[in-house]
N, C-alpha and C positions, 0 to 999 in steps of 0.2 A: 331131173337128168343132168342139168347143168352143174348142180352142186356135186353130184357124184363124179362127173367128168373132171371138175376142178380138183376134187380130192384125190382122185387116182392120178391125175397129171402131176400134182405136186409130189406125191409119194414116189411116183416113178422117176421123176427128175432127181429126187434125193438119192434114190437107189443108184441111178446112173452116175451121179457125182461121186458117191462113195466108191463105186466100182472102178471109176477112172483114176482115183487118187494115186495108185502105184505108177501111173504113166505120166503124171504131171512133171513138167520140166521146171526146175527152180532156178531163178536168176539170183546171182550173188555178185559181190564186188570185193576185190582184194586191193588194198593200197599199201605200198611199201616205199620206204625211203632208201637212198643209196647206202651201200656198205662202204663205198669209196667214191669220192668226187674231187677232182683237182682241176686246175687250169694250167695250161702250158703255153708259153709265149716265146716269140723270137727275141734274141737269137738262140738262147739256150736256157731259158728260164722255166720255172715251174713253181706252183704254190698250192698249199693245202690249208686254206683258211676259210673265213666266213663268206668270201665272195667268189662267184664264178662269173661267167659272162663271155662276151665276144668282143674282140677288137679287130677292126679292119683298118690297118695303118701300115704304110710301107716299112718293112723290116721290123715291125713290132706287132705283127698279127698274133692274136690269141684265140685259143680254142679251149673247150671244156670237155672233160671226160667223166663218165659216170659208170658205176657198176651197181646193178640191182640184183638182189637175190629174191626170186619169187618161188622158191621151192615149197613154200607153204600152200601153193595152189594144189587142190586135190588132183589125184592122178586121173580121175575120169572127167575132169573139167573140159568143157568146150569153150574156148575163148571167143567172145563176140566182139569186144573192142578192147584196145589197150591205148592208153593216153599218157604221154609224158607231160608233166606240169612243172614249169619253172616260174619263179616270181621275179619279174623285171622291176627294178626299183630306182635305177639312176642311169644317166648317160652324160657324156661330155663330148667336146668337139661338135661335129655335125649331128643333128638329131637323126637317129637311125630309123625313125618312123617310115614304114613302107618297105624296109629292107627284108630280104628273105633269109632266115636263119635255118640252116639244114641240120637234121639229125641223121647220122649214119651208124652203121654197125662196125665196131672195131673188129679187126681180124686178129690182132695181137691182144690176147686176153690176159697176158702176164704182167701188165703194167701195175705199178704200185703208187702209193702216195708220194714217193720220191721222184716220180717221173718228170721229165722236162721235155722241151721241144725236140731235142735230139736223142734223149735216153729214156727208154720206157720204164726203167726202174732206177734211174740215177746212175747206172753203170753201163748197161748194154744199149746199143743203138737200135732205134726204130729202123725198119727197112727203108722208110722214107721219113725224113724229118717232119714233125708235126702230127705223127700218129699214123698207124697202118689201119686203113679202113676200106670198106667197099661201099659203093653207092647203091647197090642192089636194095630195093625196097625202101630207100631213103625218103624222107618227107620233110616239108618245111612249114614254118609258121611265120606270118608277117608281123613285124614289130608294130605294136599298136601306138596310137597317138598319146595314150596316157599309161601310167604305171599300173601294174597288176599282173595277174596270172597270164602266162602264155602257154598254149597247149599244142602238142604235136600228136597226130594220129600215127601210132607206130604198131598197129595191129599185126601187119605182115611180119615185121621184125620179131615181135614177141612170139608169134607162131613159130618162127624159125628157132628162136632160143628154146622154146618148149620142146621142140623135136630134136635139136642138134647140140644144144649147149647146156644140158642139165638144168634148165630154167635159171640160168645166170645171164643177165643182159649187160653187155659192154657196149657203150655208146659214146659218140663224139659229136659235139655241137660246133658248128662253124658258120661264118658268113658265106653266102653264095658267091660274093665277089669280094675278095680280100684286097689289102693294100689300098684302101680308100682313106677315109678320114673320120671314123666314128668309133665310139666306145660305148658299150652297154654293160651294165652290171646286174647280176642276179644272185640271189641268196644261195648258199651252199648248205650241206647237211649239218655244218657246225655253227651256222648262224643261230641267233636266238629264236627265230620263228620263220615261217614261210619256207620250209625245207622243200627241196625237189621231191616229186612224187611220181611213182609209176602206178597208175590206176588201171586195174584189169577187171572188166566186166565179163562174167562167164556164166554158163549154165551147167546144172548138174541134174541128171535123172534121179528121181526119188528112189532111194534104196528099197528093195523088197524086204519083207520081214525075215526071209531066209538068207539075206545077203547074197543071193545068187544073182548073176548078171541078168538084166532085163532081156526080154525076147528081142528078136530082130525087128527093125521098123516095119517090115512087111507083115510079120505076125501080129505085132501090136495093132496095126491098122485093121487087120482082119478081125481080131478079137473085139476091138472097140466097135466096129461096124456091126459085127454079129450080135454083140450085147445090146446095142441100140435097137436093132430089129426085133430081138426077143422082147425087150421092154415095151416097144410100141405095140407088138402083137398082143402082149398080155394086157396092155392098157385098153386096146380096142375090145378084146374079149370080155374084160370086166364090165365095160360100158354097155355092150350089147346084151350081156346076160342080165344086167339090171333093168334094161328097158322093158 
C-alpha cells in the first residue's frame, strides 16, 4: 500500500505542477545605462564628459543629471524594485564619507547635454537655477568609507515614470547639505567602464498558449484550489480502491 500511495502521490504532484504552469509568475531583470548624463555647477557651468559627481562648496556646488530610457520593459511588467547604481571613485577636500546624497525626479525633462546650472539646454533658463525637480519619492544613499558602487532605491520614482512619463526617467543627484567643503567623483556613461545603471526587477505572468489575458486573481485562486481538491480526491480514491 505504501508503494502504491507513493506512486500516486508523485504522479499527482507532477500533474498539479504541469497544470499550474500557466499561472507561474516569472521574475526578470532589466538593466539600462543613461541616454544622457551631465554635471551642472555654479555659477553657470555644465559638462558632458567621463565624470559625474557631487560638489558641496560655497558658490561652486555641483549636481548630476541623468536620463534613462526603459521602454524595453514589457507592457505587462510589474516592477518589484528599481535601483540606481553609480560608481564612486574619488574625492577631494573633506572626505564625504557619511554624507547623504539624494536622488530626485526632474520636472523639466527637456534638458540636454548642453545644460548648465542656469540653462537647461544651454539657452533657456531653468525655473530655478540648479535644475527643476520635486522631492516627492526622493531617496538618499550614504557615501561609503571606500570607493565602489553606491545604490539608491528609486522604486517609487520608476513606478511614476512607468505610469506618467512613457518610461523615461529624468533624475538629479545632489548633496543633502550644499555649500560645505567636499567633492566626490563618479563615472559617467562616457567613461571607459563602471557606467551608471538603472536596474529594474520585475515580474511577468506566463503567457497562455492562446495569448489571451490571464484570468482575474480571484478566478485563478478558485481554479488552483479546485484543481488541488480534485487531485487529492482522485489520489485518495485510487489508494482506497487498491486496498
